[in-house]
TORKE-857470 format. One line per 10 residues: number of its first residue (from 1); their letters; for each residue y, x, z of N, C-alpha, C. Coordinates in steps of 0.2 Angstrom, whole numbers, plus 5000, padded with zeros to 4 digits. Atoms other than C-alpha are relative to their C-alpha. Layout:
NUM) A) Y X Z Y X Z Y X Z  ... $
END
This chain:
1) MTVETALEHA) 4993 4999 4995 4888 4855 4931 5005 5000 4995  4993 4999 5001 4905 4851 4927 5004 5003 5004  4995 4996 4997 4920 4860 4930 5002 4998 5007  4999 5002 4993 4925 4848 4944 4995 5000 5005  5005 5001 4996 4909 4847 4952 4999 5008 5002  5002 4993 4999 4908 4868 4951 5008 5000 5006  4993 4999 4996 4928 4867 4959 4998 4998 5008  5001 5004 4995 4922 4855 4972 4996 5005 5006  5006 4996 4997 4906 4866 4978 5006 5006 5002  4996 4994 5001 4919 4882 4976 5005 4999 5007 $
11) RRAFALKKYE) 4997 5001 4993 4932 4874 4989 4997 4999 5006  5004 5000 4993 4920 4870 5001 4998 5004 5002  5001 4993 4997 4912 4886 5002 5007 5005 5002  4995 4995 4997 4928 4895 5004 5002 4997 5005  4999 5003 4996 4933 4883 5016 4995 5002 5009  5005 4997 4994 4918 4887 5027 4999 5009 5000  5000 4991 5000 4920 4907 5024 4994 5001 4996  5006 4998 5004 4905 4907 5013 5002 5003 4993  4995 4998 5006 4915 4918 5000 4996 5003 4994  5004 4997 5006 4900 4924 4991 4996 4993 4995 $
21) QAVEYYATAL) 5001 5006 5004 4895 4907 4986 5005 4996 4995  4994 5000 5004 4913 4903 4981 5001 5003 4994  5001 4995 5006 4913 4918 4970 4997 4997 4994  5003 5003 5006 4900 4911 4961 5000 4993 4996  4999 5006 5003 4904 4892 4959 5006 5001 4997  4995 4997 5004 4921 4898 4954 5000 5003 4992  5002 4995 5007 4914 4911 4941 4997 4993 4995  5002 5007 5005 4905 4894 4934 5003 4995 4998  4996 5007 5001 4918 4882 4935 5006 5005 4995  4995 4997 5005 4929 4896 4925 4997 5002 4992 $
31) ELQTKKHGED) 5003 4999 5006 4917 4900 4912 4999 4992 4997  5000 5007 5003 4915 4881 4908 5007 4997 4997  4992 5001 5001 4935 4880 4909 5000 5002 4994  4998 4997 5005 4936 4894 4896 4997 4998 4993  5004 5001 5005 4923 4887 4884 5004 4992 4997  4996 5006 5002 4934 4870 4884 5007 5001 4997  4994 4998 4999 4950 4877 4885 5004 5006 4996  4999 4995 5002 4950 4894 4879 5003 5005 5006  4999 4996 4993 4955 4910 4890 5007 5000 5003  4993 5002 5000 4974 4908 4888 5001 4994 5002 $
41) APETANLYFS) 4996 5006 4998 4976 4891 4891 5004 4998 5006  4998 5000 4993 4987 4885 4906 4996 4998 5005  5005 5001 4997 4974 4876 4912 4995 5005 5004  5004 4995 4999 4965 4891 4916 5003 5003 5004  4996 4997 4996 4977 4898 4926 4998 5001 5007  5000 5003 4992 4975 4890 4943 4992 5004 5001  5007 4997 4999 4956 4895 4941 5000 5008 5000  4999 4993 5000 4959 4913 4937 5003 5003 5007  4997 4998 4993 4970 4914 4953 4994 4999 5005  5006 5003 4994 4957 4904 4964 4994 5005 5001 $
51) YGKALLEKRY) 5005 4996 5000 4943 4916 4958 5001 5007 5002  4999 4994 4997 4953 4932 4961 5000 4999 5008  4999 5001 4994 4957 4926 4978 4992 5000 5005  5007 4999 4997 4939 4922 4982 4996 5008 5000  5003 4993 5002 4934 4940 4975 5002 5004 5008  4997 4998 4995 4947 4946 4989 4996 4999 5005  5002 5002 4995 4941 4937 5002 4992 5001 5000  5007 4997 4999 4923 4941 5000 5001 5006 5002  4996 4993 4998 4928 4960 5001 5002 5001 5007  4999 5001 4994 4938 4956 5015 4994 5000 5006 $
61) HRLRFWARSN) 5004 5004 4997 4924 4946 5023 4994 5007 5003  5005 4994 5000 4912 4962 5021 5002 5006 5006  4997 4994 4995 4924 4974 5028 5000 4997 5008  4999 5000 4993 4928 4965 5043 4991 5000 5004  5008 5000 4996 4907 4963 5047 4999 5007 5001  5000 4993 4998 4906 4983 5044 5004 5002 5007  4997 4999 4995 4920 4983 5056 4998 4999 5007  5003 5003 4996 4912 4973 5068 4994 5006 5003  5007 4997 4998 4895 4983 5068 4999 5006 4999  5000 4992 4999 4901 5001 5068 5007 5000 5003 $
71) PRTEMKQKGN) 4994 4999 4998 4916 5000 5079 5003 5008 5000  4998 4994 4999 4916 5019 5080 5001 5003 4993  4999 4997 5007 4917 5022 5061 5007 5000 4997  4992 5000 5003 4933 5025 5054 5000 4999 4992  5000 5001 5006 4936 5016 5040 5007 4995 4997  4994 5006 5002 4950 5007 5029 4998 4995 5001  5000 5007 4999 4955 4992 5034 5003 4996 4994  4996 5007 5005 4962 4975 5024 5007 5001 5001  4993 5001 4999 4980 4977 5020 5003 4995 4999  4998 5006 5000 4981 4959 5019 5004 4998 5007 $
81) VSSSAGANGK) 4997 5001 4992 4994 4954 5034 4997 4993 5004  5003 5005 4997 4983 4939 5036 4995 5003 5004  5007 4997 4999 4969 4950 5040 4997 5001 5007  5001 4999 4993 4960 4955 5053 4999 5008 5003  5000 4992 5000 4961 4974 5051 5006 5001 4995  4994 4997 5001 4976 4984 5047 4998 5005 4992  5000 4996 5007 4981 4993 5030 5001 5008 5004  4998 4991 4998 4975 5011 5034 5000 5000 5009  4999 4998 4993 4974 5007 5052 5006 5001 5002  4993 4998 4997 4992 5007 5054 5003 4993 5002 $
91) GPILSFSGDA) 4994 5005 4996 5003 4995 5067 4995 4993 4999  5004 5007 4998 4998 4977 5072 5001 4997 4994  5000 5005 5007 4992 4965 5058 5001 4992 5002  4999 5005 4998 5000 4950 5059 5000 4994 4996  5004 5005 5003 4995 4931 5055 5007 4995 4996  4993 5005 5001 5011 4922 5044 4996 4993 4997  5003 5005 5002 4999 4909 5038 5003 4993 5001  4998 5006 4997 5007 4895 5048 4995 4995 5001  5007 5003 4996 4989 4891 5055 5002 5000 5007  5001 5000 4993 4993 4888 5074 4994 5001 5004 $
101) DEGVVLFGQA) 5006 4996 4997 4976 4892 5077 4998 5006 5001  5000 4994 5002 4977 4907 5070 5003 5005 5004  4996 4997 4995 4989 4914 5081 5002 5006 4997  5000 4991 5002 4994 4934 5081 4993 5004 5000  5005 4995 5001 4981 4944 5075 5002 5008 4999  4999 4993 4998 4981 4961 5082 4993 5005 4997  5004 4995 5003 4971 4977 5075 4994 4999 5005  5005 4998 4995 4955 4978 5084 4998 4992 5004  5003 5004 4995 4955 4961 5091 4999 4993 4998  5000 5007 5003 4952 4948 5078 4994 4997 5002 $
111) EIAEEEGDEE) 5005 5006 4999 4942 4932 5083 4999 4999 4992  5000 5002 5007 4934 4929 5065 4993 4993 5001  5003 5007 5001 4928 4911 5064 4994 5000 4994  5005 4999 5005 4911 4912 5053 4993 4995 5002  5005 5005 5000 4897 4899 5050 4994 5005 5000  5007 4996 4999 4878 4905 5055 4997 5002 4994  5002 4997 5005 4872 4916 5044 5004 5003 4996  4996 4996 5002 4887 4924 5038 4998 5008 5000  5003 4995 4999 4881 4940 5044 4995 5003 4996  5006 4997 5004 4865 4941 5036 5002 5000 4991 $
121) DAEGEDGEPE) 4996 4999 5009 4874 4938 5018 5005 5005 4999  4997 4994 5000 4886 4951 5023 4996 5007 5000  5004 4996 5000 4874 4962 5026 4995 5003 4994  5005 5000 5006 4863 4959 5011 5005 5001 4993  4995 4999 5006 4879 4962 4998 4998 5007 4998  4998 4993 5003 4877 4977 4987 5006 5000 4996  4994 4999 5003 4889 4986 4977 5006 5004 5003  4994 4998 4998 4905 4996 4979 5006 4994 5002  4994 5004 4999 4921 4989 4986 5004 4999 4995  4995 5001 5005 4930 4994 4971 4997 4994 4994 $
131) DDFNAAWEVL) 5003 5002 5005 4919 4984 4960 5003 4992 5002  4997 5008 4998 4926 4966 4969 5007 5001 4998  4994 4999 5000 4943 4974 4969 5002 5000 4992  4999 4999 5007 4944 4979 4951 4999 4992 4995  5001 5007 5002 4936 4961 4946 5005 4997 5001  4993 5003 4998 4950 4953 4956 5007 5002 4997  4995 4997 5004 4964 4964 4948 5000 4996 4993  5000 5001 5009 4958 4959 4929 5003 4992 5002  4998 5008 5001 4958 4939 4934 5005 4999 5000  4994 5001 4998 4973 4940 4943 5006 5001 4994 $
141) ELARAIYEKG) 4996 4998 5006 4982 4949 4928 5000 4995 4996  4999 5006 5004 4976 4936 4918 5003 4992 5002  4995 5005 4996 4984 4923 4929 5007 5001 4999  4992 4996 5000 5000 4933 4929 5002 4999 4993  4998 5002 5006 5001 4931 4912 5001 4995 4998  5000 5007 5002 4999 4914 4909 5006 4998 5004  4996 5004 4997 5011 4909 4923 5006 5004 4999  4995 4998 5003 5023 4921 4916 5003 4996 4995  4998 5005 5006 5025 4910 4900 5003 4995 5003  4998 5006 4999 5028 4894 4910 5004 5001 5007 $
151) KDQDEEVKMK) 4997 4998 4993 5037 4902 4925 5007 4994 5001  4992 5001 5000 5054 4893 4918 4997 4991 5000  5002 5005 5001 5044 4876 4917 5001 4995 5006  4999 5003 4993 5044 4870 4935 4999 5006 5006  5002 4995 4992 5044 4878 4954 4995 5001 5001  5008 4998 4997 5027 4877 4956 4996 5004 4995  5001 4995 5003 5023 4888 4942 5002 5007 5002  4998 4996 4998 5034 4899 4948 4999 5002 5007  5005 4997 4993 5027 4899 4966 4994 5003 4998  5005 4997 5003 5011 4902 4957 5000 5006 4999 $
161) LAETYIALGD) 5000 4996 5002 5016 4915 4950 5003 5007 5005  4999 4996 4993 5024 4924 4966 4995 5001 5005  5006 4999 4996 5009 4921 4975 4995 5006 4996  5005 4996 5004 4998 4930 4961 5004 5007 4999  4997 4994 4998 5011 4945 4963 4997 5002 5006  5000 4998 4994 5008 4945 4980 4992 5003 5002  5010 5000 4998 4987 4945 4980 5000 5006 4996  5002 4994 5004 4989 4959 4966 5004 5005 5003  4997 4994 4995 5000 4970 4978 4994 5000 5007  5007 4999 4996 4985 4967 4991 4995 5004 4996 $
171) VSLETEKFDQ) 5007 4996 5004 4972 4974 4978 5002 5008 4999  4997 4993 5001 4984 4988 4974 5001 5005 5007  5000 4997 4995 4986 4992 4993 4994 5002 5003  5008 4999 4999 4967 4991 4996 4998 5006 4997  5003 4994 5005 4964 5003 4980 5006 5006 5001  4994 4992 5000 4979 5016 4987 5004 5000 4994  4995 4999 5006 4989 5013 4972 5007 4997 5004  4995 5002 4996 5005 5011 4983 5006 4998 4996  4993 5001 5004 5019 5013 4969 4998 4993 4997  5002 5006 5003 5010 4998 4961 5001 4994 5004 $
181) AITDYTEGLT) 4999 5006 4994 5009 4988 4977 5007 4998 5002  4992 5000 4999 5027 4991 4980 5003 4997 4994  4998 5004 5003 5031 4984 4964 4998 4993 4999  5003 5008 5000 5020 4968 4964 5002 4997 5005  4997 5004 4994 5026 4964 4982 5007 4999 4999  4992 5003 5001 5045 4966 4976 4999 4994 4996  5000 5005 5005 5041 4955 4962 4998 4993 5004  5002 5006 4996 5033 4942 4973 5004 4998 5004  4997 5002 4995 5045 4943 4985 5007 4997 4998  4995 5003 5003 5060 4940 4973 4999 4994 4999 $
191) LKLDLLPISS) 5001 5007 5001 5053 4925 4968 5000 4996 5003  4998 5006 4994 5051 4917 4984 5006 5000 5002  4993 5000 4997 5067 4922 4989 5005 4994 4995  4997 5004 5005 5073 4912 4974 5000 4992 5001  5004 5007 4999 5062 4896 4980 5001 4998 5006  5000 5003 4992 5061 4895 4999 5006 5003 5003  4997 4998 4996 5072 4897 5013 4999 5006 5004  5001 4994 4998 5075 4913 5022 4995 4999 5007  5004 5001 4995 5065 4904 5038 4993 4998 4997  5007 5001 5002 5049 4901 5028 4996 5008 5001 $
201) RQIAEAHYKL) 5006 4993 4997 5033 4912 5035 4999 5003 4995  5002 4996 5006 5029 4917 5017 5006 5005 4999  4996 4995 5000 5046 4927 5017 4998 5005 5004  5000 4996 4995 5044 4934 5033 4991 5005 4998  5006 4997 5001 5025 4939 5027 5000 5005 4993  4999 4995 5006 5031 4947 5010 5005 5005 5002  4997 4994 4998 5043 4956 5019 4996 5006 5004  5003 4994 4998 5031 4964 5030 4994 5004 4999  5004 4996 5002 5019 4968 5018 5002 5005 4996  4997 4994 5002 5031 4977 5009 5002 5006 5004 $
211) SIVLDLTSGR) 4997 4995 4995 5037 4986 5025 4992 5004 5001  5005 4997 4999 5018 4990 5026 4997 5006 4995  5002 4995 5006 5015 4999 5009 5007 5006 4999  4994 4994 5000 5033 5008 5011 4997 5004 5005  5000 4995 4994 5029 5016 5027 4992 5005 4998  5006 4995 5001 5012 5023 5018 5003 5004 4994  4997 4998 5005 5023 5029 5005 5005 5006 5002  4995 4994 5000 5032 5047 5005 5005 4998 5000  4992 5001 5002 5051 5045 5008 5003 4995 5000  5000 5007 5002 5050 5027 5008 5002 4997 5009 $
221) LSDAILHAEK) 4999 5001 4992 5053 5027 5029 5005 4995 5001  4995 5005 5000 5070 5019 5029 5000 4992 4996  5001 5007 5003 5065 5005 5016 4995 4996 5005  5005 5002 4995 5050 5002 5029 5003 4996 5004  4998 5000 4995 5060 5000 5041 5006 4992 4999  4997 5006 5003 5072 4988 5031 4997 4994 4999  5004 5006 5000 5060 4976 5028 4995 4996 5005  5003 5003 4991 5051 4974 5045 5006 4998 5004  4996 5002 4998 5068 4971 5050 5002 4993 4998  4998 5007 5004 5071 4957 5037 4993 4995 5002 $
231) ALESVDARLA) 5005 5004 4997 5053 4951 5043 5001 4995 5006  4998 5003 4993 5059 4949 5060 5006 4995 5000  4994 5005 5003 5076 4939 5053 4996 4995 4999  5004 5006 5005 5064 4928 5044 4997 4997 5008  5002 5003 4996 5055 4923 5059 5004 4997 5008  4994 5002 4996 5070 4922 5071 5002 4992 4998  4999 5005 5002 5075 4910 5059 4996 4994 5000  5005 5006 4999 5060 4900 5059 5001 4997 5007  5001 5003 4993 5061 4898 5078 5006 4996 5001  4993 5004 4998 5078 4892 5078 4999 4993 4996 $
241) ELRDGINGKL) 5000 5006 5005 5074 4879 5064 4994 4996 5004  5005 5006 4997 5058 4873 5075 5003 4999 5008  4998 5003 4994 5067 4873 5091 5006 4993 4998  4995 5006 5002 5081 4862 5081 4996 4994 5000  5004 5005 5003 5067 4850 5075 4997 4997 5007  5002 5002 4993 5061 4850 5095 5005 4995 5002  4994 5002 4996 5078 4845 5101 5004 4993 4996  4996 5005 5003 5082 4832 5086 5007 5003 4997  4995 4997 5002 5094 4843 5079 5000 5003 4993  5001 4998 5005 5086 4847 5063 5003 4998 4994 $
251) LPAPIREAKT) 4996 5003 5005 5097 4845 5048 4994 4997 4995  5003 5002 5004 5090 4835 5033 4998 5004 4994  5002 4997 5005 5080 4843 5020 5004 5002 4994  4996 5000 5006 5092 4850 5006 4996 4996 4993  5001 5003 5005 5091 4840 4990 4999 5004 4993  4998 4995 5007 5086 4852 4974 4999 4995 4995  4998 5005 5006 5092 4843 4959 4996 5004 4994  5004 4999 5004 5080 4844 4944 5003 5004 4994  4994 4995 5006 5086 4858 4930 4998 4997 4993  5001 5001 5008 5088 4854 4913 4999 5004 4996 $
261) DKKGKGKAVG) 4999 4994 5005 5086 4864 4897 5004 4998 4995  4996 5002 5005 5095 4865 4881 5000 4995 4997  5003 5007 5004 5087 4850 4874 5002 4994 5005  4999 5006 4995 5093 4839 4891 4996 4997 5002  5007 5004 4998 5076 4837 4896 4998 5004 5007  5001 4999 4996 5072 4839 4913 4994 5002 5004  5004 4995 4998 5062 4851 4922 4998 4998 5007  5003 5002 4992 5050 4846 4938 5003 5006 5004  5000 4996 4995 5053 4853 4953 4994 4998 5004  5007 5001 4998 5037 4856 4961 5000 4997 5009 $
271) SGVHADSVHH) 4999 5004 4994 5034 4845 4978 4995 5007 5004  5006 4996 4996 5020 4860 4985 5006 5005 5002  4996 4995 4999 5033 4873 4984 5002 5002 5009  4996 4999 4994 5042 4870 5001 4994 4997 5005  5004 5003 4995 5025 4865 5011 5000 5003 5007  5000 4996 4996 5027 4876 5024 5008 4998 5005  4996 5002 4998 5042 4867 5028 5001 4997 5007  5001 5004 4992 5048 4861 5047 4999 4994 4999  5000 5007 4998 5052 4845 5042 4992 4996 4999  5006 5003 5001 5034 4842 5038 4996 5000 5006 $
281) LTKSQMEAEI) 5004 5000 4993 5028 4845 5055 5001 4995 5005  4999 5002 4993 5026 4835 5071 5003 5004 5004  4996 4996 4994 5033 4838 5086 4994 5004 5004  5004 4995 4996 5017 4844 5093 4997 5006 4997  5003 4994 5005 5013 4855 5079 5007 5005 5000  4995 4994 4999 5032 4863 5082 4999 5002 5005  5002 4996 4993 5027 4867 5100 4997 5005 5000  5005 4996 5001 5012 4875 5094 5003 5007 4997  4997 4995 5004 5021 4886 5081 5006 5003 5004  4995 4997 4995 5036 4890 5094 4994 5005 5003 $
291) KECEGLKEDL) 5004 4995 4996 5021 4900 5103 5000 5005 4997  5003 4994 5007 5014 4907 5088 5005 5005 4999  4993 4996 5004 5033 4913 5082 5001 5006 5005  4997 4996 4995 5037 4920 5098 4995 5006 5002  5005 4995 4998 5021 4929 5101 5001 5006 4993  4998 4998 5006 5024 4934 5082 5007 5006 5000  4993 4996 4999 5043 4940 5085 4998 5006 5005  5000 4996 4995 5037 4951 5100 4997 5006 4995  5005 4996 5001 5025 4959 5090 5004 5005 4993  4994 4995 5006 5037 4964 5074 5005 5003 5004 $
301) ALKVEELKTT) 4995 4995 4996 5050 4970 5087 4997 5005 5001  5004 4995 4997 5036 4983 5093 5000 5004 4992  5002 4995 5007 5033 4988 5073 5007 5001 4998  4996 4997 5002 5050 4989 5070 5003 5006 5003  4999 4996 4994 5053 5000 5086 4996 5007 4999  5005 4995 5000 5038 5010 5081 5002 5004 4994  4996 4996 5007 5046 5013 5062 5004 5004 5002  4993 4997 4999 5061 5019 5069 5000 5006 5004  5001 4995 4996 5053 5031 5082 4996 5004 4996  5004 4995 5005 5043 5039 5067 5002 5005 4998 $
311) PSEPTESAPA) 4995 4993 5003 5048 5058 5064 5002 4999 4993  4999 4999 5007 5057 5060 5050 4997 5004 4995  5004 4994 5004 5050 5068 5035 5004 5004 4997  4997 4995 5003 5054 5084 5029 5002 4999 4993  4995 5000 5006 5068 5086 5015 4996 5006 4995  5004 4996 5004 5057 5101 5009 4994 4997 5000  5006 5004 5001 5041 5098 5001 4995 5006 5001  5005 4997 4997 5025 5104 5008 4998 5008 4996  5000 4993 5003 5022 5118 4993 5004 5004 5001  4994 4994 5000 5039 5124 4995 5000 5004 5007 $
321) MAARALDAEL) 5000 4998 4993 5037 5126 5014 4995 5006 5000  5006 4996 5000 5020 5135 5013 5001 5006 4994  4998 4994 5004 5027 5147 4998 5005 5004 5004  4996 4995 4996 5041 5151 5009 4997 5003 5006  5003 4997 4996 5031 5155 5024 4996 5005 4999  5004 4993 5002 5019 5166 5014 5003 5005 4997  4995 4995 5001 5034 5175 5007 5002 5004 5005  4999 4998 4994 5040 5178 5024 4995 5006 5002  5005 4996 4997 5023 5184 5030 5001 5008 4997  5001 4993 5004 5022 5197 5016 5006 5004 4999 $
331) NAKPISIPGQ) 4992 4997 5002 5041 5202 5012 4999 5003 4993  5000 4999 5008 5037 5202 4994 5004 4995 4997  4995 5004 5005 5044 5194 4979 4998 4992 5001  5002 5007 4998 5045 5174 4984 4997 4998 4995  5003 5005 5007 5034 5162 4973 5005 4995 4998  4997 5005 5003 5043 5151 4962 4998 4993 5001  5000 5005 5002 5045 5135 4964 5004 4995 4996  4996 5004 5003 5051 5122 4953 5005 4995 5003  4995 5003 4995 5068 5115 4958 5001 5004 5006  4997 4996 4992 5070 5127 4973 5003 5008 4997 $
341) PAVVNDLTSL) 4998 4996 5001 5081 5140 4970 4995 5007 5004  5005 4995 4999 5072 5159 4971 5005 5004 5005  4998 4996 4996 5076 5170 4985 4997 5009 4998  4999 4992 5000 5079 5190 4982 4999 5005 5007  4998 4996 4995 5073 5202 4994 5001 5007 4999  4999 4991 5001 5081 5220 4996 4994 5004 5004  5004 4995 4998 5067 5232 4999 5003 5007 5000  4997 4992 5001 5078 5249 4996 5001 5002 5008  5000 4997 4992 5079 5251 5015 4994 5002 5001  5006 5000 4997 5061 5251 5016 4996 5005 4997 $
351) VVKKKKKAAE) 5004 4996 5004 5057 5265 5003 5001 5006 5003  5001 4993 4997 5053 5282 5010 5000 5005 4994  4999 4996 5006 5059 5295 4999 4998 5007 5003  5004 4995 4997 5049 5313 4999 5007 5005 4999  4995 4994 5001 5061 5330 5001 4998 5004 4993  5002 4995 5006 5063 5340 4985 4997 5005 4998  5002 4993 4999 5059 5356 4991 4993 4999 5000  5007 5001 4997 5043 5350 4998 4995 4998 4993  5003 5000 5005 5040 5344 4980 4998 5005 4995  5000 4994 5005 5044 5358 4970 4995 5005 5003 $
361) VDAPAKRRAD) 5004 4996 4996 5034 5370 4983 4992 4997 4998  5007 5002 5000 5018 5359 4982 4997 4999 4992  5001 5001 5008 5019 5357 4962 4995 5005 4998  5003 4996 5002 5013 5374 4957 4992 5001 5002  5005 5000 4996 4999 5374 4970 4996 4995 4997  5003 5005 5003 4993 5357 4963 4998 5001 4994  5002 4998 5008 4992 5362 4945 4995 5006 5000  5007 4997 4998 4981 5377 4951 4994 4998 5000  5007 5004 4996 4970 5366 4960 4999 4996 4993  5004 5004 5007 4969 5356 4943 4998 5005 4996 $
371) DGEDANSPTA) 5005 4997 5006 4965 5370 4932 4994 5003 5003  5007 4996 4997 4951 5377 4944 5002 5007 5003  4999 4992 4998 4959 5394 4949 5001 4999 5007  4999 4998 4993 4956 5398 4966 5002 5007 5002  4996 4995 4999 4966 5412 4975 4993 5006 5001  5006 4996 5000 4948 5421 4979 4995 5001 4994  5004 4999 5005 4941 5420 4962 5000 5006 4998  5000 4994 5002 4935 5435 4952 5007 5003 4995  4995 4998 5005 4948 5433 4939 5006 5001 5004  4992 5000 4994 4962 5431 4952 5001 5008 5003 $
381) KKAKLEEDAQ) 4999 4994 4999 4956 5447 4959 5001 5007 4996  4999 4997 5006 4955 5457 4944 5009 5001 4997  4993 5000 5003 4973 5453 4939 5004 5002 5006  4997 4998 4996 4978 5458 4957 5001 5007 4999  5003 4994 4999 4970 5475 4955 5005 5004 4995  4996 4998 5005 4980 5477 4938 5006 5002 5002  4994 5000 4997 4994 5474 4945 5004 5004 5005  4998 4994 4998 4994 5486 4958 4999 5007 4998  5000 4994 5004 4989 5500 4947 5006 5002 4995  4994 4999 5002 5003 5498 4937 5006 5002 5004 $
391) S) 4993 5000 4997 5016 5498 4950 4997 5008 5004 $
END
């Protein structure tokens, strides 16, 4: 089997949502490609990326099957914004893919188009979810390293790097490495903002994904609200462009000049970077996307409102609050918490002092008792008789 044949089978299987088969064919193509060009060759980067995405979709497919088979089972859902389940079950999950047939996907209401036999394939899969996620992370990291080296060559490579960062963020979100997910989503968003207009659905998607993981991170609620609002602004801009296109008022697409390096050589401007531009749509496609984006806008507005009504997080950490509560209960020396000032309680008013006379009277009696001399003992009686005779 050649690389081209394996890739053809892999892409067909992926399109038919046969992700298990897609993974196998991509693995075969990758093995043949690395033998021919080497593991770090630029020609291998796209295969690494496609293989990583197939691994992710394979895992997502299985999670969706489990969710449908076990509706009462609480499980972690897919963090990807275009998925059928929500990140840790939070909020409405929205589709930004640009496919008008997908519409807006809400948590628990996904309609998953699958070929016959998909359920049996999913049921027969073995292994832990982390296996696919770890493998996806490794190959996506290889793709990222290669794209980083060539990101200044043309915009298509730069866009591939941005998509790789977003995919890495998806993996980190699923494995609950939220800090890493924030870093990767931010990198991907920054690159896309440099390449795409604010009205691009990819910009809205990146902002929304970043909002999801920030919402799951302690102390980042305000940032989550900010990015959810920016996602809403992006959808608003998209709707404005679509309506202008319907009414024939859409401005011509800006012409991007090819950049030149220090040697005066021109660098290519990728034609696939702006694939979701409104200029590429027919009138019927614009009308369908307007309906889709209107629903998307409504759901995003609800998400923003939900975030804004989320109770503010306490400024004091949970361990510090627990320590203070325990200190108040016991009225003892407070437990020291790093970074928190110690509170000193004055207990002198609670100390009960004994009277001095009582202490002096009791002392001799105590000492006699300690020596074992009782008033009725023979020794005590003899001493008393001698004392009376002398007197």
